[in-house]
N, CA, C and O atoms as CSV, one atom per row, in Angstrom:
chain,resi,resn,atom,element,x,y,z
A,1,MET,N,N,16.498,-0.762,6.627
A,1,MET,CA,C,16.733,-0.288,4.831
A,1,MET,C,C,15.700,-0.085,4.836
A,1,MET,O,O,15.015,-0.150,5.857
A,2,ARG,N,N,15.233,0.245,3.616
A,2,ARG,CA,C,14.826,0.412,2.628
A,2,ARG,C,C,14.295,-0.291,1.315
A,2,ARG,O,O,15.395,-0.653,0.899
A,3,VAL,N,N,13.453,-0.719,0.417
A,3,VAL,CA,C,13.095,-0.986,-0.479
A,3,VAL,C,C,12.328,-0.267,-1.027
A,3,VAL,O,O,11.151,-0.168,-0.680
A,4,LYS,N,N,12.928,0.466,-2.132
A,4,LYS,CA,C,12.086,0.957,-3.783
A,4,LYS,C,C,11.551,0.214,-4.564
A,4,LYS,O,O,11.915,-0.897,-4.949
A,5,ILE,N,N,10.675,0.801,-4.822
A,5,ILE,CA,C,10.256,-0.293,-6.372
A,5,ILE,C,C,9.056,0.940,-7.601
A,5,ILE,O,O,8.085,1.558,-7.163
A,6,GLN,N,N,9.482,0.975,-8.943
A,6,GLN,CA,C,8.889,1.634,-9.711
A,6,GLN,C,C,7.607,0.514,-10.447
A,6,GLN,O,O,7.921,-0.541,-10.998
A,7,LEU,N,N,6.450,0.904,-10.340
A,7,LEU,CA,C,5.611,0.062,-10.996
A,7,LEU,C,C,4.460,1.379,-11.753
A,7,LEU,O,O,4.279,2.593,-11.666
A,8,ASP,N,N,3.860,0.105,-12.550
A,8,ASP,CA,C,2.938,1.424,-13.746
A,8,ASP,C,C,1.534,1.527,-13.337
A,8,ASP,O,O,0.768,2.294,-13.920
A,9,HIS,N,N,1.206,0.871,-12.469
A,9,HIS,CA,C,-0.335,0.633,-12.382
A,9,HIS,C,C,-0.450,0.395,-10.935
A,9,HIS,O,O,0.385,-0.183,-10.239
A,10,VAL,N,N,-1.517,0.877,-10.569
A,10,VAL,CA,C,-2.663,0.602,-9.259
A,10,VAL,C,C,-3.578,0.177,-9.198
A,10,VAL,O,O,-4.454,0.999,-9.467
A,11,SER,N,N,-4.006,-0.937,-8.925
A,11,SER,CA,C,-5.659,-0.959,-8.514
A,11,SER,C,C,-6.163,-1.052,-7.393
A,11,SER,O,O,-5.451,-0.508,-6.548
A,12,MET,N,N,-7.078,-1.499,-6.990
A,12,MET,CA,C,-7.818,-1.499,-5.938
A,12,MET,C,C,-9.326,-2.256,-6.088
A,12,MET,O,O,-10.107,-2.253,-7.039
A,13,SER,N,N,-9.417,-2.900,-4.769
A,13,SER,CA,C,-10.650,-3.650,-4.837
A,13,SER,C,C,-11.126,-3.411,-3.130
A,13,SER,O,O,-10.455,-2.853,-2.263
A,14,GLU,N,N,-12.228,-3.908,-3.016
A,14,GLU,CA,C,-13.116,-4.100,-1.667
A,14,GLU,C,C,-14.368,-5.201,-2.030
A,14,GLU,O,O,-15.181,-5.280,-2.950
A,15,ASP,N,N,-14.132,-5.870,-1.019
A,15,ASP,CA,C,-15.500,-6.898,-1.056
A,15,ASP,C,C,-16.011,-7.047,0.026
A,15,ASP,O,O,-15.357,-7.795,0.753
A,16,GLY,N,N,-17.020,-6.606,0.507
A,16,GLY,CA,C,-17.605,-6.663,2.417
A,16,GLY,C,C,-16.362,-6.297,3.615
A,16,GLY,O,O,-16.619,-5.126,3.896
A,17,ASP,N,N,-15.476,-6.602,4.230
A,17,ASP,CA,C,-14.982,-6.468,5.236
A,17,ASP,C,C,-13.360,-6.822,4.470
A,17,ASP,O,O,-12.310,-7.027,5.079
A,18,TYR,N,N,-13.546,-6.813,3.142
A,18,TYR,CA,C,-11.859,-6.906,3.156
A,18,TYR,C,C,-11.729,-5.896,1.949
A,18,TYR,O,O,-12.652,-5.484,1.247
A,19,PHE,N,N,-10.270,-5.556,1.848
A,19,PHE,CA,C,-9.550,-4.499,0.875
A,19,PHE,C,C,-8.368,-4.930,0.688
A,19,PHE,O,O,-7.728,-5.770,1.320
A,20,GLN,N,N,-8.044,-4.186,-0.405
A,20,GLN,CA,C,-6.752,-4.684,-0.861
A,20,GLN,C,C,-6.436,-3.259,-2.113
A,20,GLN,O,O,-7.335,-2.556,-2.573
A,21,VAL,N,N,-5.218,-3.149,-2.389
A,21,VAL,CA,C,-4.807,-2.278,-3.367
A,21,VAL,C,C,-3.414,-3.113,-4.180
A,21,VAL,O,O,-2.636,-3.665,-3.402
A,22,HIS,N,N,-3.190,-3.182,-5.221
A,22,HIS,CA,C,-2.253,-3.878,-5.591
A,22,HIS,C,C,-1.512,-2.796,-6.702
A,22,HIS,O,O,-2.133,-1.947,-7.342
A,23,PHE,N,N,-0.003,-3.041,-6.774
A,23,PHE,CA,C,1.062,-2.170,-7.459
A,23,PHE,C,C,1.570,-2.918,-8.126
A,23,PHE,O,O,2.166,-3.873,-7.628
A,24,GLY,N,N,1.478,-2.670,-9.912
A,24,GLY,CA,C,2.342,-3.473,-10.747
A,24,GLY,C,C,2.840,-3.284,-11.377
A,24,GLY,O,O,3.325,-2.162,-11.232
A,25,ALA,N,N,3.302,-4.038,-12.712
A,25,ALA,CA,C,3.551,-3.649,-14.215
A,25,ALA,C,C,2.372,-3.303,-14.821
A,25,ALA,O,O,1.404,-3.907,-14.358
A,26,ALA,N,N,2.092,-2.397,-15.855
A,26,ALA,CA,C,1.401,-2.404,-16.513
A,26,ALA,C,C,0.815,-3.743,-17.535
A,26,ALA,O,O,-0.265,-3.828,-18.119
A,27,HIS,N,N,1.693,-4.489,-17.503
A,27,HIS,CA,C,1.487,-5.902,-18.128
A,27,HIS,C,C,1.323,-7.047,-17.545
A,27,HIS,O,O,2.085,-7.051,-16.579
A,28,ASP,N,N,0.809,-7.917,-17.595
A,28,ASP,CA,C,0.354,-9.363,-16.745
A,28,ASP,C,C,1.752,-10.398,-16.885
A,28,ASP,O,O,2.347,-10.848,-17.865
A,29,GLY,N,N,1.942,-10.523,-15.488
A,29,GLY,CA,C,3.660,-11.230,-15.735
A,29,GLY,C,C,4.322,-11.793,-14.251
A,29,GLY,O,O,3.652,-12.201,-13.302
A,30,ASP,N,N,5.752,-11.706,-14.308
A,30,ASP,CA,C,6.440,-11.991,-13.103
A,30,ASP,C,C,7.346,-11.321,-12.247
A,30,ASP,O,O,8.294,-11.620,-11.521
A,31,GLY,N,N,6.445,-9.865,-12.739
A,31,GLY,CA,C,8.110,-8.780,-12.479
A,31,GLY,C,C,7.366,-8.036,-10.930
A,31,GLY,O,O,6.321,-8.553,-10.535
A,32,PRO,N,N,7.766,-7.231,-10.389
A,32,PRO,CA,C,7.985,-6.716,-9.484
A,32,PRO,C,C,6.489,-6.348,-9.185
A,32,PRO,O,O,5.817,-5.918,-10.122
A,33,TYR,N,N,5.962,-6.479,-8.033
A,33,TYR,CA,C,4.641,-6.199,-7.428
A,33,TYR,C,C,4.453,-5.959,-5.734
A,33,TYR,O,O,5.209,-6.478,-4.913
A,34,VAL,N,N,3.492,-5.221,-5.437
A,34,VAL,CA,C,3.286,-4.961,-4.511
A,34,VAL,C,C,1.903,-5.159,-3.781
A,34,VAL,O,O,0.977,-4.459,-4.191
A,35,LEU,N,N,1.715,-5.836,-2.979
A,35,LEU,CA,C,0.309,-6.171,-2.568
A,35,LEU,C,C,-0.049,-6.000,-1.064
A,35,LEU,O,O,0.517,-6.673,-0.202
A,36,ILE,N,N,-1.186,-4.906,-0.721
A,36,ILE,CA,C,-0.979,-4.285,0.772
A,36,ILE,C,C,-3.260,-5.068,0.857
A,36,ILE,O,O,-3.981,-4.744,-0.087
A,37,GLN,N,N,-3.691,-5.689,1.675
A,37,GLN,CA,C,-4.478,-6.526,2.383
A,37,GLN,C,C,-4.855,-6.283,3.344
A,37,GLN,O,O,-3.922,-6.152,4.136
A,38,ARG,N,N,-6.294,-6.049,4.012
A,38,ARG,CA,C,-6.802,-5.618,5.344
A,38,ARG,C,C,-7.513,-6.441,5.591
A,38,ARG,O,O,-6.596,-7.124,6.047
A,39,GLN,N,N,-8.667,-7.288,5.774
A,39,GLN,CA,C,-9.855,-7.580,6.677
A,39,GLN,C,C,-10.669,-7.081,8.084
A,39,GLN,O,O,-9.994,-6.936,9.103
A,40,PHE,N,N,-11.601,-6.916,8.108
A,40,PHE,CA,C,-11.955,-6.370,9.258
A,40,PHE,C,C,-13.006,-7.692,10.051
A,40,PHE,O,O,-13.211,-7.744,11.264
A,41,GLU,N,N,-13.437,-8.451,9.261
A,41,GLU,CA,C,-14.126,-9.515,9.437
A,41,GLU,C,C,-13.922,-10.241,11.049
A,41,GLU,O,O,-14.754,-10.849,11.723
A,42,ASP,N,N,-12.958,-10.020,11.252
A,42,ASP,CA,C,-12.421,-10.850,12.472
A,42,ASP,C,C,-11.279,-10.021,13.058
A,42,ASP,O,O,-10.712,-9.142,12.408
A,43,ALA,N,N,-11.000,-10.307,14.184
A,43,ALA,CA,C,-9.724,-9.002,14.794
A,43,ALA,C,C,-8.727,-9.198,14.630
A,43,ALA,O,O,-8.247,-10.279,14.971
A,44,ASP,N,N,-8.049,-8.312,14.085
A,44,ASP,CA,C,-6.927,-8.941,13.623
A,44,ASP,C,C,-5.905,-7.533,14.000
A,44,ASP,O,O,-5.395,-6.810,13.143
A,45,GLY,N,N,-5.794,-7.403,15.159
A,45,GLY,CA,C,-4.581,-6.346,15.650
A,45,GLY,C,C,-4.231,-5.539,14.989
A,45,GLY,O,O,-3.073,-5.182,15.202
A,46,GLY,N,N,-4.879,-4.925,14.026
A,46,GLY,CA,C,-4.482,-3.897,13.357
A,46,GLY,C,C,-3.446,-4.112,12.134
A,46,GLY,O,O,-2.859,-3.215,11.528
A,47,LEU,N,N,-3.339,-5.716,11.876
A,47,LEU,CA,C,-2.544,-6.087,11.108
A,47,LEU,C,C,-2.121,-5.643,9.241
A,47,LEU,O,O,-1.388,-4.692,9.512
A,48,CYS,N,N,-2.111,-5.674,8.411
A,48,CYS,CA,C,-1.843,-5.719,7.123
A,48,CYS,C,C,-1.130,-6.587,6.735
A,48,CYS,O,O,-0.046,-6.734,7.300
A,49,TYR,N,N,-1.509,-7.459,5.630
A,49,TYR,CA,C,-1.203,-8.138,4.586
A,49,TYR,C,C,-0.437,-7.575,3.746
A,49,TYR,O,O,-1.075,-7.017,2.853
A,50,LEU,N,N,1.227,-7.443,3.616
A,50,LEU,CA,C,1.851,-7.876,2.854
A,50,LEU,C,C,2.381,-8.393,2.085
A,50,LEU,O,O,3.200,-9.137,2.624
A,51,GLU,N,N,2.432,-8.482,0.718
A,51,GLU,CA,C,2.648,-9.348,0.042
A,51,GLU,C,C,3.409,-8.614,-1.453
A,51,GLU,O,O,2.767,-7.903,-2.225
A,52,THR,N,N,5.123,-9.022,-1.668
A,52,THR,CA,C,5.704,-8.293,-2.830
A,52,THR,C,C,6.987,-9.761,-3.357
A,52,THR,O,O,7.681,-10.548,-2.712
A,53,HIS,N,N,6.743,-9.495,-4.890
A,53,HIS,CA,C,8.066,-10.051,-5.371
A,53,HIS,C,C,8.679,-10.400,-4.623
A,53,HIS,O,O,8.631,-11.630,-4.642
A,54,ASP,N,N,9.572,-9.905,-3.565
A,54,ASP,CA,C,11.017,-10.408,-3.089
A,54,ASP,C,C,10.262,-11.053,-1.377
A,54,ASP,O,O,9.547,-10.504,-0.539
A,55,GLN,N,N,10.909,-12.516,-1.483
A,55,GLN,CA,C,10.419,-13.314,-0.514
A,55,GLN,C,C,10.100,-12.600,0.878
A,55,GLN,O,O,9.042,-12.758,1.488
A,56,ASP,N,N,11.440,-11.575,1.407
A,56,ASP,CA,C,11.549,-10.882,2.289
A,56,ASP,C,C,10.539,-10.006,3.035
A,56,ASP,O,O,10.674,-9.522,4.159
A,57,TYR,N,N,9.551,-9.898,2.239
A,57,TYR,CA,C,8.250,-8.645,2.329
A,57,TYR,C,C,6.771,-9.705,2.021
A,57,TYR,O,O,5.781,-9.384,1.363
A,58,ILE,N,N,6.986,-10.811,2.618
A,58,ILE,CA,C,5.665,-10.960,2.743
A,58,ILE,C,C,5.302,-11.741,4.217
A,58,ILE,O,O,6.081,-12.526,4.756
A,59,GLY,N,N,4.029,-11.389,4.733
A,59,GLY,CA,C,3.697,-11.604,5.756
A,59,GLY,C,C,2.400,-10.631,6.634
A,59,GLY,O,O,1.686,-9.814,6.052
A,60,HIS,N,N,2.337,-10.860,7.728
A,60,HIS,CA,C,1.073,-9.731,8.426
A,60,HIS,C,C,2.428,-8.782,9.148
A,60,HIS,O,O,3.590,-8.999,9.492
A,61,PHE,N,N,1.363,-7.502,9.122
A,61,PHE,CA,C,2.610,-6.827,9.776
A,61,PHE,C,C,1.984,-5.419,10.304
A,61,PHE,O,O,1.356,-4.771,9.467
A,62,LYS,N,N,2.104,-4.874,11.657
A,62,LYS,CA,C,1.561,-3.504,12.059
A,62,LYS,C,C,2.093,-2.375,11.057
A,62,LYS,O,O,3.306,-2.386,10.848
A,63,VAL,N,N,1.440,-1.550,10.512
A,63,VAL,CA,C,1.685,-0.083,9.957
A,63,VAL,C,C,2.032,0.923,10.191
A,63,VAL,O,O,1.199,1.759,9.841
A,64,VAL,N,N,3.382,1.568,10.886
A,64,VAL,CA,C,3.761,2.357,11.750
A,64,VAL,C,C,3.670,3.687,10.886
A,64,VAL,O,O,3.404,4.714,11.510
A,65,ARG,N,N,3.779,3.735,10.113
A,65,ARG,CA,C,3.981,5.033,9.543
A,65,ARG,C,C,3.666,4.712,7.877
A,65,ARG,O,O,4.159,3.817,7.191
A,66,ALA,N,N,2.617,5.820,7.458
A,66,ALA,CA,C,2.356,5.438,5.851
A,66,ALA,C,C,2.019,6.549,5.529
A,66,ALA,O,O,1.215,7.208,6.189
A,67,THR,N,N,2.642,7.002,4.325
A,67,THR,CA,C,2.412,8.273,3.402
A,67,THR,C,C,2.183,8.446,1.696
A,67,THR,O,O,3.056,8.162,0.876
A,68,LEU,N,N,0.950,8.925,1.384
A,68,LEU,CA,C,0.415,8.545,0.246
A,68,LEU,C,C,0.624,10.085,-0.657
A,68,LEU,O,O,0.327,11.145,-0.105
A,69,ASP,N,N,1.108,10.057,-1.939
A,69,ASP,CA,C,0.916,11.281,-2.796
A,69,ASP,C,C,0.651,10.913,-3.702
A,69,ASP,O,O,1.030,9.769,-3.951
A,70,ARG,N,N,-0.345,11.831,-4.985
A,70,ARG,CA,C,-0.187,11.864,-6.335
A,70,ARG,C,C,0.569,10.156,-7.217
A,70,ARG,O,O,0.044,9.471,-8.095
A,71,HIS,N,N,1.783,9.986,-6.583
A,71,HIS,CA,C,2.821,9.387,-7.405
A,71,HIS,C,C,3.514,8.714,-6.526
A,71,HIS,O,O,4.564,8.311,-7.026
A,72,ARG,N,N,3.341,8.336,-5.124
A,72,ARG,CA,C,4.231,7.593,-4.284
A,72,ARG,C,C,3.574,6.970,-2.997
A,72,ARG,O,O,2.825,7.805,-2.490
A,73,PHE,N,N,3.596,5.944,-2.390
A,73,PHE,CA,C,3.035,5.400,-1.724
A,73,PHE,C,C,4.270,5.029,-0.957
A,73,PHE,O,O,5.229,4.797,-1.693
A,74,SER,N,N,4.567,4.877,0.711
A,74,SER,CA,C,5.658,4.867,1.376
A,74,SER,C,C,5.016,3.812,2.910
A,74,SER,O,O,3.875,3.964,3.344
A,75,LEU,N,N,5.770,3.055,3.365
A,75,LEU,CA,C,5.194,2.350,4.732
A,75,LEU,C,C,6.463,2.130,5.429
A,75,LEU,O,O,7.544,1.822,4.926
A,76,GLU,N,N,6.278,2.261,6.224
A,76,GLU,CA,C,7.294,1.844,8.020
A,76,GLU,C,C,6.310,0.669,8.394
A,76,GLU,O,O,5.083,0.670,8.500
A,77,LEU,N,N,7.345,-0.445,8.579
A,77,LEU,CA,C,6.572,-1.693,9.017
A,77,LEU,C,C,7.453,-1.937,10.427
A,77,LEU,O,O,8.643,-1.790,10.703
A,78,ARG,N,N,6.148,-2.432,11.262
A,78,ARG,CA,C,7.029,-2.932,12.929
A,78,ARG,C,C,7.468,-4.159,12.411
A,78,ARG,O,O,6.724,-5.087,12.096
A,79,ARG,N,N,8.846,-4.145,12.318
A,79,ARG,CA,C,9.427,-5.544,12.244
A,79,ARG,C,C,10.937,-5.226,12.708
A,79,ARG,O,O,11.064,-4.370,13.584
A,80,GLN,N,N,12.057,-5.827,12.206
A,80,GLN,CA,C,13.407,-6.148,12.416
A,80,GLN,C,C,14.007,-6.008,11.496
A,80,GLN,O,O,15.064,-5.490,11.857
A,81,LYS,N,N,14.004,-6.193,10.152
A,81,LYS,CA,C,14.713,-5.774,9.231
A,81,LYS,C,C,13.734,-5.416,7.519
A,81,LYS,O,O,12.568,-5.736,7.285
A,82,PHE,N,N,14.326,-4.966,6.944
A,82,PHE,CA,C,13.768,-4.397,5.860
A,82,PHE,C,C,12.315,-3.655,6.029
A,82,PHE,O,O,11.337,-3.967,5.350
A,83,SER,N,N,12.311,-2.620,7.040
A,83,SER,CA,C,11.109,-2.001,7.590
A,83,SER,C,C,10.506,-0.784,6.606
A,83,SER,O,O,9.537,-0.095,6.926
A,84,LYS,N,N,10.962,-0.697,5.838
A,84,LYS,CA,C,10.596,0.717,5.165
A,84,LYS,C,C,10.227,0.083,3.687
A,84,LYS,O,O,11.030,-0.718,3.210
A,85,VAL,N,N,9.189,0.374,3.046
A,85,VAL,CA,C,8.846,0.111,1.591
A,85,VAL,C,C,8.035,1.179,0.729
A,85,VAL,O,O,6.877,1.497,1.000
A,86,GLU,N,N,8.674,1.634,-0.204
A,86,GLU,CA,C,8.284,3.294,-0.971
A,86,GLU,C,C,8.191,2.439,-2.569
A,86,GLU,O,O,9.066,1.795,-3.147
A,87,VAL,N,N,6.703,2.750,-2.994
A,87,VAL,CA,C,6.497,2.390,-4.381
A,87,VAL,C,C,6.150,3.439,-5.175
A,87,VAL,O,O,5.096,3.791,-4.645
A,88,THR,N,N,6.316,4.101,-6.004
A,88,THR,CA,C,5.752,4.722,-6.871
A,88,THR,C,C,5.212,4.373,-7.933
A,88,THR,O,O,5.407,3.215,-8.302
A,89,PHE,N,N,4.564,5.061,-8.563
A,89,PHE,CA,C,3.452,4.727,-9.418
A,89,PHE,C,C,2.677,5.485,-10.362
A,89,PHE,O,O,2.666,6.704,-10.193
A,90,LYS,N,N,1.991,4.978,-11.376
A,90,LYS,CA,C,1.211,6.279,-12.461
A,90,LYS,C,C,-0.480,5.790,-12.184
A,90,LYS,O,O,-0.829,4.721,-11.683
A,91,THR,N,N,-1.176,6.646,-12.555
A,91,THR,CA,C,-2.312,6.549,-12.032
A,91,THR,C,C,-3.347,7.559,-12.707
A,91,THR,O,O,-2.980,8.653,-13.136
A,92,ASP,N,N,-4.420,7.197,-12.758
A,92,ASP,CA,C,-5.568,8.837,-13.158
A,92,ASP,C,C,-5.840,9.080,-11.776
A,92,ASP,O,O,-5.541,8.432,-10.773
A,93,GLU,N,N,-6.784,10.683,-12.009
A,93,GLU,CA,C,-7.032,11.514,-10.931
A,93,GLU,C,C,-8.167,9.904,-10.613
A,93,GLU,O,O,-7.798,9.147,-9.715
A,94,PRO,N,N,-8.864,9.715,-11.043
A,94,PRO,CA,C,-10.020,8.771,-10.776
A,94,PRO,C,C,-9.938,7.632,-9.625
A,94,PRO,O,O,-10.512,7.436,-8.554
A,95,ASN,N,N,-8.663,6.800,-10.591
A,95,ASN,CA,C,-8.421,5.752,-9.832
A,95,ASN,C,C,-7.603,6.012,-8.545
A,95,ASN,O,O,-7.649,5.181,-7.638
A,96,TYR,N,N,-6.642,7.457,-8.397
A,96,TYR,CA,C,-5.810,7.534,-7.870
A,96,TYR,C,C,-6.812,7.667,-6.281
A,96,TYR,O,O,-6.715,6.903,-5.321
A,97,ILE,N,N,-8.093,9.320,-6.450
A,97,ILE,CA,C,-9.167,8.826,-5.550
A,97,ILE,C,C,-9.219,7.529,-5.107
A,97,ILE,O,O,-8.492,6.952,-4.299
A,98,GLU,N,N,-10.169,7.138,-5.735
A,98,GLU,CA,C,-10.385,5.433,-5.215
A,98,GLU,C,C,-9.052,4.990,-4.239
A,98,GLU,O,O,-9.193,4.913,-3.019
A,99,VAL,N,N,-7.950,4.753,-4.799
A,99,VAL,CA,C,-6.790,4.065,-4.333
A,99,VAL,C,C,-6.448,4.559,-2.628
A,99,VAL,O,O,-6.069,3.903,-1.657
A,100,SER,N,N,-6.796,6.086,-2.817
A,100,SER,CA,C,-6.532,6.444,-1.370
A,100,SER,C,C,-8.117,6.505,-0.404
A,100,SER,O,O,-7.921,6.642,0.803
A,101,ARG,N,N,-8.973,6.455,-0.650
A,101,ARG,CA,C,-10.023,6.348,-0.510
A,101,ARG,C,C,-10.076,4.841,1.039
A,101,ARG,O,O,-10.418,4.800,2.221
A,102,ILE,N,N,-9.327,3.577,-0.318
A,102,ILE,CA,C,-9.035,2.522,0.252
A,102,ILE,C,C,-8.107,1.797,1.079
A,102,ILE,O,O,-8.123,0.838,1.850
A,103,LEU,N,N,-7.278,2.649,0.608
A,103,LEU,CA,C,-5.851,3.086,1.796
A,103,LEU,C,C,-6.599,3.143,3.060
A,103,LEU,O,O,-6.799,2.260,3.895
A,104,ARG,N,N,-7.011,4.508,3.015
A,104,ARG,CA,C,-7.665,5.354,4.561
A,104,ARG,C,C,-8.316,4.386,5.425
A,104,ARG,O,O,-8.553,4.528,6.625
A,105,ILE,N,N,-8.570,3.422,4.718
A,105,ILE,CA,C,-9.820,2.392,5.264
A,105,ILE,C,C,-8.608,1.294,6.096
A,105,ILE,O,O,-8.582,0.854,7.245
A,106,MET,N,N,-7.990,1.178,5.315
A,106,MET,CA,C,-6.820,-0.208,5.713
A,106,MET,C,C,-5.726,0.381,6.510
A,106,MET,O,O,-4.885,-0.393,6.966
A,107,ILE,N,N,-5.633,1.539,6.719
A,107,ILE,CA,C,-4.608,2.067,7.206
A,107,ILE,C,C,-4.820,3.354,7.844
A,107,ILE,O,O,-4.392,4.400,7.355
A,108,PRO,N,N,-5.607,3.281,9.153
A,108,PRO,CA,C,-6.063,4.586,9.825
A,108,PRO,C,C,-4.812,5.834,9.744
A,108,PRO,O,O,-5.190,6.952,9.392
A,109,CYS,N,N,-3.319,5.627,10.075
A,109,CYS,CA,C,-2.755,6.623,10.189
A,109,CYS,C,C,-2.229,7.056,9.172
A,109,CYS,O,O,-1.367,7.910,9.382
A,110,LEU,N,N,-2.494,6.684,7.715
A,110,LEU,CA,C,-1.780,7.177,6.370
A,110,LEU,C,C,-2.529,8.659,6.324
A,110,LEU,O,O,-3.700,9.022,6.432
A,111,ALA,N,N,-1.583,9.160,6.164
A,111,ALA,CA,C,-1.198,10.836,5.650
A,111,ALA,C,C,-1.334,10.720,4.263
A,111,ALA,O,O,-0.729,10.041,3.433
A,112,VAL,N,N,-2.155,11.436,4.190
A,112,VAL,CA,C,-2.079,12.032,2.795
A,112,VAL,C,C,-2.119,13.037,1.769
A,112,VAL,O,O,-3.095,13.508,1.187
A,113,VAL,N,N,-0.808,13.303,1.637
A,113,VAL,CA,C,-0.365,14.837,1.094
A,113,VAL,C,C,-1.009,15.015,-0.310
A,113,VAL,O,O,-0.891,14.264,-1.278
A,114,VAL,N,N,-1.680,16.114,-0.213
A,114,VAL,CA,C,-2.597,16.960,-0.951
A,114,VAL,C,C,-1.742,18.242,-1.691
A,114,VAL,O,O,-1.427,19.079,-0.845
A,115,SER,N,N,-1.452,18.467,-2.583
A,115,SER,CA,C,-0.832,19.709,-3.145
A,115,SER,C,C,0.148,20.190,-1.772
A,115,SER,O,O,-0.097,21.106,-0.987
A,116,ASN,N,N,1.080,19.449,-1.771
A,116,ASN,CA,C,2.281,20.402,-0.890
A,116,ASN,C,C,1.277,20.294,0.793
A,116,ASN,O,O,1.692,21.183,1.537
A,117,ARG,N,N,0.599,19.790,1.195
A,117,ARG,CA,C,0.152,19.547,2.283
A,117,ARG,C,C,-0.489,18.217,2.587
A,117,ARG,O,O,-0.814,17.420,1.708
A,118,GLU,N,N,-0.693,17.970,4.210
A,118,GLU,CA,C,-0.896,16.739,4.255
A,118,GLU,C,C,-2.267,16.664,4.840
A,118,GLU,O,O,-2.273,17.307,5.889
A,119,ASP,N,N,-3.694,16.015,4.522
A,119,ASP,CA,C,-4.370,15.742,5.001
A,119,ASP,C,C,-4.861,14.359,5.451
A,119,ASP,O,O,-4.931,13.367,4.725
A,120,ARG,N,N,-5.232,14.441,6.907
A,120,ARG,CA,C,-5.577,13.277,7.513
A,120,ARG,C,C,-6.662,12.595,7.765
A,120,ARG,O,O,-6.592,11.524,8.368
C-alpha cells in the first residue's frame, strides 16, 4: 500500500552526525507531516527513523528505494504493511538543493531526478 501526502514546506538540518528532513504544512499545527532522520554517531544498520502524523508510519526502517525530484519525495520501506510513502512539496531552488544534499547523505540509494534524468 502507498500513502500519499501533499505538504507545503520542507526544511532540513544537520548537527554533526545527525541529519533531518521535515515535510510539513506552511503553518505550525497538528496537521500532516513527514519527518525522516538518520544518525551516524553509532552503527545503525543503515536504518532511518521515520515519523508521520499517522501512527502506522513511525519507527526505524531500512529504505529499500528512494526517489527525489523537484516537487516529490518517495521512499519504499522494508516492512510488511504500508511500505511506500510519497510526499509532494513546494520549495525554492536553494532549499531544494540543500534538501537533496541532506537526503543523499541519509539515504545512499537515493535517486535524484534532474530534468527528466536520474543523477545518482
